[in-house]
C-alpha positions as CSV (number, residue, x, y, z in Angstrom):
1,X,-4.2,-7.6,-47.2
2,X,-6.1,-4.4,-45.3
3,X,-3.9,-4.5,-42.8
4,X,-0.5,-4.6,-44.6
5,X,-1.4,-1.9,-46.2
6,X,-2.4,-0.3,-42.9
7,X,1.4,-0.9,-41.9
8,X,3.2,0.3,-44.5
9,X,0.3,3.8,-44.6
10,X,1.4,3.6,-40.9
11,X,5.0,3.2,-41.9
12,X,4.8,6.0,-44.4
13,X,2.8,8.5,-42.0
14,X,5.7,7.6,-39.2
15,X,8.7,8.6,-41.3
16,X,7.0,11.7,-42.2
17,X,6.2,12.8,-38.6
18,X,10.5,12.0,-38.3
19,X,11.4,14.7,-41.3
20,X,8.8,17.4,-38.7
21,X,10.6,16.6,-35.9
22,X,13.3,17.7,-37.5
23,X,13.3,20.0,-39.1
24,X,10.0,22.0,-36.6
25,X,11.2,25.2,-36.2
26,X,10.6,25.1,-33.0
27,X,10.9,22.9,-29.6
28,X,7.6,22.7,-29.3
29,X,6.7,21.7,-32.5
30,X,9.3,18.9,-32.1
31,X,7.8,17.9,-28.9
32,X,4.4,17.0,-30.5
33,X,6.1,15.6,-33.1
34,X,7.8,13.4,-31.1
35,X,5.2,12.5,-28.8
36,X,3.0,11.4,-32.7
37,X,5.4,9.2,-33.1
38,X,5.1,7.4,-29.6
39,X,0.9,7.3,-31.0
40,X,1.8,6.5,-34.1
41,X,4.4,3.0,-32.2
42,X,1.4,2.2,-30.2
43,X,-0.6,2.2,-33.2
44,X,1.9,0.2,-35.3
45,X,2.6,-2.5,-32.2
46,X,-1.8,-3.4,-32.1
47,X,-1.9,-4.0,-35.8
48,X,1.0,-6.1,-36.5
49,X,0.2,-8.1,-32.6
50,X,-3.6,-8.9,-34.5
51,X,-1.9,-9.6,-37.8
52,X,0.3,-12.8,-35.7
53,X,-2.2,-13.1,-33.9
54,X,-0.6,-11.8,-30.6
55,X,-2.7,-10.6,-28.1
56,X,0.2,-9.3,-25.1
57,X,0.8,-7.4,-27.8
58,X,-1.9,-5.2,-26.8
59,X,-0.2,-5.0,-23.1
60,X,3.5,-3.6,-24.8
61,X,1.4,-0.9,-27.0
62,X,-0.5,-0.2,-23.4
63,X,2.9,0.2,-21.2
64,X,4.5,2.1,-24.4
65,X,1.7,4.3,-24.3
66,X,1.9,5.4,-21.1
67,X,5.7,6.2,-21.5
68,X,4.9,8.1,-24.1
69,X,2.4,9.7,-22.0
70,X,4.7,10.3,-19.0
71,X,8.1,11.4,-21.0
72,X,5.8,14.0,-23.6
73,X,4.4,15.8,-19.9
74,X,7.6,15.5,-18.0
75,X,9.3,17.0,-21.0
76,X,7.2,19.6,-21.3
77,X,7.6,20.9,-18.0
78,X,11.5,21.1,-17.8
79,X,10.7,23.7,-20.7
80,X,8.6,25.3,-18.9
81,X,10.0,25.4,-16.2
82,X,13.5,24.3,-16.9
83,X,14.0,21.5,-14.0
84,X,11.6,18.9,-13.0
85,X,12.3,20.7,-8.8
86,X,10.5,23.3,-9.2
87,X,6.7,23.4,-7.8
88,X,5.2,26.1,-9.6
89,X,7.3,28.8,-10.5
90,X,8.4,29.8,-13.8
91,X,11.7,31.3,-14.8
92,X,10.5,34.2,-15.3
93,X,9.6,35.0,-11.5
94,X,13.0,33.3,-9.8
């Protein structure tokens, strides 16, 4: 019963994070909210896998965590440099 309450709490937190993602005043607030949503999704998948007795869900959660991390780094790099091809040159320098 405690794990079900934990899953409900995670879903509520995910809902609040989505609100922050839509209302965030800056792009970086939105990126942080999407990254947090991905982290909560990994936690949700792991708890769900534990509740259903399916340990392979942990593998899915780990892959999702890696994709979330790489995607966040890629989006931040895009907003910092303007594209994915420039190596170390900011927009102001070009």
